[in-house]
C-alpha positions in Angstrom: -7.4 21.8 -5.3 -4.4 19.6 -5.6 -6.2 16.7 -3.9 -9.4 17.2 -6.0 -7.4 16.7 -9.2 -5.1 14.0 -7.8 -4.2 11.8 -10.8 -0.6 10.9 -10.0 1.7 10.2 -7.1 2.5 7.4 -4.7 2.5 6.8 -0.9 3.9 4.1 1.4 2.3 3.5 4.7 2.7 1.2 7.6 0.2 -0.9 9.5 0.1 -3.7 12.1 -1.3 -7.1 11.4 -4.7 -6.9 13.1 -5.7 -3.8 11.2 -4.0 -5.0 8.0 -6.4 -8.0 8.2 -9.6 -6.2 9.0 -10.0 -2.4 8.8 -7.3 -1.3 6.4 -8.5 -3.3 3.3 -11.8 -1.5 3.4 -9.9 1.8 3.4 -7.7 0.8 0.5 -10.7 -0.4 -1.5 -12.4 3.0 -1.1 -9.3 4.9 -1.8 -8.4 3.0 -5.0 -11.9 3.7 -6.3 -11.6 7.4 -5.7 -7.9 7.7 -6.7 -7.1 4.9 -9.1 -3.9 6.5 -10.4 -2.2 6.7 -7.0 0.4 4.0 -6.4 -0.1 2.7 -2.9 2.4 0.5 -0.9 1.6 -1.0 2.5 4.2 -2.3 5.0 2.8 -4.5 7.8 5.0 -5.1 10.8 5.4 -5.1 14.5 5.1 -1.9 16.5 8.9 -1.3 17.0 9.5 -1.8 13.3 6.8 0.6 12.3 8.3 3.3 14.6 11.7 2.7 13.0 10.3 2.9 9.5 8.6 6.2 10.3 11.8 7.6 11.8 13.9 6.7 8.8 11.4 7.6 6.1 10.6 4.2 4.8 6.9 5.0 5.3 5.4 8.4 5.2 2.7 7.5 7.7 1.7 4.6 9.8 -1.2 3.1 11.8 -0.1 2.6 15.4 -1.8 1.9 18.7 -1.5 2.6 22.4 -3.2 2.0 25.8 -3.9 4.5 28.5 -0.9 3.4 30.5 1.6 3.8 27.7 0.4 6.8 25.7 2.5 7.8 22.7 4.3 11.1 23.1 2.8 13.7 20.6 6.2 15.3 20.5 7.6 12.2 18.8 5.1 12.1 15.9 2.0 14.0 14.8 -0.8 11.7 16.0 -4.5 11.5 14.8 -6.9 9.2 16.7 -8.6 6.9 14.2 -10.9 5.0 16.6 -11.0 3.2 19.9 -10.5 -0.6 19.4 -12.5 -2.3 22.2 -11.2 -5.4 24.0 -13.5 -8.3 23.6 -14.0 -11.7 25.2 -13.6 -14.9 23.1 -15.5 -17.9 24.3 -16.5 -21.2 22.8 -19.9 -21.6 21.2 -20.9 -24.0 24.0 -19.6 -21.8 26.8 -22.0 -20.6 29.5 -21.5 -17.0 28.4 -21.7 -17.6 24.7 -25.2 -16.1 24.3 -24.6 -13.1 26.5 -24.2 -9.7 24.8 -22.0 -8.3 27.6 -20.2 -9.6 30.6 -17.8 -8.0 33.2 -14.3 -9.2 34.0 -15.5 -9.9 37.6 -17.7 -12.7 36.1 -14.6 -14.5 34.8 -12.6 -15.2 38.0 -13.0 -19.0 37.8 -12.0 -19.3 34.1 -8.8 -20.5 32.5 -7.2 -18.3 29.9 -5.4 -18.6 26.6 -3.0 -15.7 26.1 -0.4 -14.6 23.5 3.3 -14.7 24.3 4.3 -13.1 27.6 5.6 -9.9 25.8 2.4 -9.3 24.0 0.3 -6.3 25.1 -2.9 -8.3 25.5 -1.2 -10.1 28.4 -0.9 -6.8 30.2 -4.5 -6.0 29.3 -5.6 -9.3 31.0 -3.5 -8.8 34.0 -4.7 -5.2 34.6 -8.3 -6.0 34.0 -8.3 -9.1 36.2 -6.5 -7.2 39.0 -9.1 -4.4 38.8 -11.8 -7.1 39.1 -10.1 -8.7 42.1 -8.6 -11.9 40.8 -5.4 -13.4 39.3 -6.0 -15.1 35.9 -5.1 -18.7 35.6 -3.2 -19.3 32.3 -4.0 -22.6 30.6 -2.1 -22.1 27.2 -0.1 -19.7 25.2 -1.0 -19.0 21.6 1.2 -17.7 18.8 -1.4 -15.5 17.3 -5.1 -14.6 17.5 -6.1 -17.3 15.0 -4.4 -19.9 17.1 -6.0 -18.5 20.3 -9.5 -18.7 18.7 -8.9 -22.3 17.6 -7.9 -23.2 21.2 -11.0 -21.5 22.6 -13.2 -23.2 20.1 -12.4 -26.7 21.5 -12.8 -25.6 25.1 -9.2 -25.2 26.2 -10.0 -21.8 27.8 -11.2 -18.3 27.0 -9.3 -15.3 25.7 -9.2 -11.5 25.2 -8.5 -9.8 21.9 -9.0 -6.4 20.3 -12.2 -6.3 18.2 -10.2 -5.8 15.1 -8.4 -9.1 15.7 -11.7 -11.1 15.7 -13.4 -9.5 12.7 -12.6 -12.7 10.9 -14.1 -14.9 13.6 -13.6 -18.6 14.0 -16.9 -20.5 13.5 -16.5 -22.2 16.8 -16.4 -19.1 19.0 -18.6 -16.3 20.2 -17.4 -12.7 20.7 -18.8 -11.0 23.8 -18.5 -7.4 24.9 -16.7 -6.6 28.1 -18.0 -3.0 28.2 -15.8 -0.8 30.3 -14.4 -3.6 32.4 -11.5 -4.1 30.0 -9.5 -1.2 28.5 -9.6 -0.4 24.8 -6.6 0.5 22.7 -6.4 3.7 20.7 -5.7 3.3 17.0 -3.6 6.2 15.7 -2.3 7.5 12.4 1.2 8.9 12.8 3.6 10.9 10.7 6.8 12.9 11.3 6.4 16.5 12.3 9.3 17.6 10.1 8.0 15.9 6.9 6.2 17.8 4.1 3.2 15.7 3.4 2.2 14.8 -0.2 -1.3 15.4 -1.5 -1.7 11.6 -1.8 -1.0 11.1 1.9 -3.5 13.8 2.9 -6.2 12.2 0.6 -5.5 8.8 2.1 -5.9 10.1 5.7 -9.2 11.7 4.8 -10.5 8.4 3.3 -9.2 6.5 6.3 -11.0 8.8 8.8 -14.2 8.6 6.8 -14.2 4.8 6.8 -13.4 4.8 10.5 -16.4 7.0 11.2 -18.6 4.7 9.2 -17.4 1.5 10.8 -16.4 2.0 14.4 -19.4 0.1 15.6 -17.7 -3.0 14.4 -14.9 -2.5 16.9 -16.8 -1.5 20.1 
């Protein structure tokens, strides 16, 4: 009843950049139409900062992510799975695989790769996927972000991996190809503290977020 008559309140939530630039604006647009009186604040930051903001109460809830080899502990936060964010292959428009709908990592042993900085999780995704496919990836260039990686791929400097949410805003000079199950997906999560009493506005936002995720997950597979 409180949510149905929600005409006041505020919430502050955290997100990470790839979702902040793709999935989350769709959620916010729908939420603001349904609850125009709710004051919404979004903090976009890196994973470690989001964890800290959750712990100290700067945000009431946050979007996070994990992979199968570093699952978040459900004792640390209450976790709700939003969707599985598939790992995709980025190739140039003229690449031999540009017109393929799906390839396997084993098809990419002879390629040169563009990766994010060495501490970035997508580097581990590449290393694990390549190892499972029986090869060691040859790194051609390091990129600062996914936009830079796409630009490098577009001029033929190499190919790259990225979560689907990172390439929703695709560079015109690249093609996005599915890797199926040959590369691991990351799990997108909504987290909040176990000990925190949740406001009606937060519960309403979570409901809207999960509805949008259900409607749009085909964009990220």
